C-alpha positions, 0 to 999 in steps of 0.5 A: 637953629632950634634943637627940637628935642630941647624945644619939646622938653621946654614945652613940657616944662612950661606948666601945662597945656595952654593957648599956644601948646597942646599935648597928645598921647597919639593922633589918628588922622586916618579916621573921621573922628581923629581927623576932625579933632586934629583940625579943631586943635590946629584951627584953635591954636592958629587963631589963638596965636596969630603972630607966633608959633604954636605947638602940638606934642604927640607921644606924651602921657597927659597925666604926668608928661611921661614921654612914651613916643609914637611910631615914626610919621612921615606924611609930608602932605599933612599940609594938604589935609589942613588946606582942604578943610580950613579957610585961611589955613596955617602953615603946619609941619610935623617933625619926628624927634628921637629921644634916647630912651625910646624903643627903635622906631619910636619918636615924639611928634612935634607939630608946629603951627604958624598962623597966616594972621587971619581968622581960621575956620572949618571950610566944610563939615567933618565928624561932628563939627560944622563948616564955618566953625571957628575955634580958639583956645581957652587954657588947655581947651579948644572951644568954638567962638563967634566968627567975627572975634578979634585975633589977639597976640598974647603969647609972643614973649613966652614962645620967643623965650621957650625957643631961645632956650632951645637954641642948638650949640656945637656941643649938642651937635657933636654929642648927637653925631657921636651918639648916632654913630657909636651907640644907636647904629654901631651895627650898621654902616654909618655916614655923615655929611656937613652942609654949608658949614652948619648942617650935619646929616647922619644916615645909617643902614644895611647896604647892597649894590645893584648895577653899580648903585647903592641902596640902603635898608633898615634906614635911619636919617637924621638932621642932627642940629635940630634932632629931627629924624628925617626918614625911618623904615625897617622894610623899604629901600632907599637910594641916597645922593648928595652934593655940597648943597642938597641931600636927596633920598628916593624911597622904593617899596617892594610889591607883588603877588606871590614870589613875583616881587618888584621894587617901585619908586615911591617918593623923592625927598630933597633937602636944600640947604641955604647959606643963611642958615635955613633949609627947604624940604621938597617931597614928591610922590613918584609912585605908580601903583601896579595894576592886577586882574580884578578876579585874582584880587577878589580871590586874594582879598577873600582869602585874606579875610578868611585868615583874619576870621580864623585868627579872630576865632582863635583857630590855628593856621596851617603851614600854607596859611601862615605863609599867606599871612606873611604876604597879607600886608602887601596883598591887602595894600595891592588890593587897596591900590586897585580900588578895594575900599574895604582893604584899608579897614581890614588892614587896621583890623589885622593890626590889632589881631596880629600885634602880639602874635606876629611882630613881623606881620605887624610891622609890615602892616604898619609900613603898608598903611604908611604907604597907603596914607602917603598915596591917598593924601597926595 
């Protein structure tokens, strides 16, 4: 079993970017340019490593390898994006790796890519890249190549050595459990469960009971053996159930207009642990967006846009407008879910405008965009 935090450290220590490893300060697959660049690198790494894993580490400064972290990213449908744009798509996994010195909610993203052994190519145009393009790695650069080029296996030994040095052990697991409970989440209710005598899952959060059921908010869930953060949210609420072989979470989002708010189930995630030391994660989107009158939403959308224009011009908001601003992330989200295509762009714009001025609204905007990304990719 590989400790993913150790794996990241070993990759960063392995000289510089090369034909099986890339590093990024951040990625943005919410826009065509970022999506195109991401698919190019995935394609190149898959073709350059047909018989072993390749990796992208996200949240690292390029110049000095400083680990700065990125926001928790929990889009389990990223494989759908790869499948939609690439022929012979590789298997891809995005995992969130916590590091002790990073701020709450910040992690290092680890993208693991496994080729299917065939030449991977762009299926259709994306940004400035044309359908049919094939990319390979030359050192730290992803470059286009002829389609009929032969796939060569040159990295298996190096990757196997790095993964071997990242193997987990009992000491690392115990240290991880103690750190999770006693240090990072000592102010929250903590729990842990051992599955199949091998896997340790820890979770923490504020709890409340509704009709005999327990729900967690400000939730953090980690698979300690691999140092992988499975779930993190400061706003949404989560129900957790488990048995001897599986651990299931159901995420709920609170939506509504004004004070008429209701919890809607968003996504169900089940981790099934096997006796042979492996596990499978199954995520299912179970969300049904609430529907509202279009005239009402047009009024709300225009009011939100007016608020952003005032903030952009430096005009002080009145008391009632400040309250409307606190609802802006949720109302823009509802507009987007009801067919207002411009709402997502306005949410991105609002993020940059309120980042320093209103931390609570900024966090809510990030959560709303996270929900929207999940729904759109599914």
